[in-house]
N, C-alpha and C positions, 0 to 999 in steps of 0.2 A: 529675110536673108536676100541679099542681092543675087542676081543671076550670075552663074559661074561661066567663065569662058572655058569650055572643055578642052580646047587645044592648048591651054596653058595650065591645065589642072591634071593632077595624077591622084589616083586612089591607091593607097598602100594597104595591103592586106597582111597584117603582122601575125606570124606564127599560127596560122590556121592549119595545124598539123594534127594528125590523128591522135597522137599521144597527149597533146595539149588540149585539144577540143574535148576529149573524153574525161578530163579531170573535173572534179566538182568545182563549180565556179558560182559567183554571185556578184551582182544581183541578177544577171542574165545567164542562161545556160549557154554552154559552148555551141550546141546546135542552133540556138536562136541567133547567136552572133554570126555564125556561118550563113544562115538564111538571109539576114539583113545585109551582110557584106556582099553576098552574091547578087542581091537586088541592086545594090549600089554599083557593082561591077557591070551588071547588065545595062543599067542606065548610063553609066560612064561610056561604055563601048558604043551604045546607040548614039550618044551625043558626039562621039569622035575623040574621046579622051583616052588617056593611058591608064592601064591597070598594072600594078606592080605587086607580084606576090613575093613575100619575104619569109624565108624559113631559116631556122637556126640549125647549125651543126656544132656539135661539141668538138672543140679543138683537141688535137693530139690523140684521137682514138682511131683505130683502124676501121671500126664499123659503128655506125650510128645506132642508137637504141631502136627497138621495134616501134613502129608508129611514127617514124620521123618524116614520112611522106606527107605532102599536102592532102587535106581531106578531099574526097571525091567531089569534083565540080569546081574546085578552087584552082585557078590558073591565072597566070599573068602574061601580059604582052612582053613583060620583062620580069625575069626571076632574079632575086637577090638572095645570096646565101650569106648570113652573118654568123659571127662567132662570138659576139658579145650581145648585151641586151639590146642595143640600138642598131638600126638598119644602116647607119651612115659610116661607122668606123671601118676603114679598110675594105669597103665593098664596091666602090665605084658608083654608088647611088647618086651622090651629089652631081658628079660629072655627067652621068646619064640623063639626069633631069635638066641640067643646064643646057646640054646639047639639044634637047627637045624644047627649049624655051619655057619650061614649066616653072611657074612661080607660086602655085597654090597646091597644097597637099591635103587630101582627105585621108585620115588615118583611122583604120578599124583593126580589131583583132583582140588577141589575148596575150598577155595579161595587162590590164589597165596600167598598173603601177610598175611594170617591168618594161617589156619591149615597146608598148604603145607610148608610154610617157617618155622614155628615153629617146625614142625617135622623134617625138613631138618637140622635146626640148632642143635637140640639135637642129631640127628643121627651123625652129624659131631663131636660133642663133645664126643660122646660115641665111636668114632673111626671107624664108618662105612664109607665105600666109598659110596658117594651119587651121584646119577644121576637124573637129572630132565629134562624130555622131554618138551621143551618149548610149544609145540603145544598140549600137553595133560594136561595143567594147565591153569587156567584163574582166573581173579580177578573180583571184583565188578566194577572196572573201569580200563581203559587201562594204565593210569599213574602209578597206584600202581603196576601193572604187570610189566611194563617196568622198573620201579625203582628196583624191586627185581631181574630182570634178568640182569640189567646193573650193579648193585652195590653189591647185596648180594650173589646170587647164584654162580657167578664166583669165589668167595672166599671160598666157602664151598662145592661146587658140580661141577660135569661135566655137562654142558648144551648141550643137543643134541635134535634131533627131534625124533618123534615116529618111523619113518622109520629107522633111524640110530640105535636106540636101538633094534628094531626087528631084524635087520641085524646082530647085535652083539650077538644075542641069537641063530642064526642059526648055 
């Protein structure tokens, strides 16, 4: 993998919220995805890049369900609240990234075939270069994760491991 320019790269942490991370997931556990995402966030910040935390809120309810906060340790230099699967729809994310001259996105989180994939699809349509570290993403079942990495992500993103992405930031 080529070196990444951290000043033009953002790490998107998708839905690393207590109630989501605690769900049974496969092929990676929620806590393992958090650990790898935090390693990427640390490397990104050390390199001078942007970390964006994305969390979902259910629309039209007065109070969000218990566990709707980000997992301890997860924070972003920018926080985006979404109300749909993807992080771009009516959130201001695209504009915030363009203002910062970001053209490359590293996307991690839960769930592979929901928030992560939807965000990656829109990022690709908006002309961003997309990188998805396979071991920093997980699904509600292994088949859904494998399908996304076998058929979807190779067409819209570069698939790597957390270690490969960290090395590209050094």
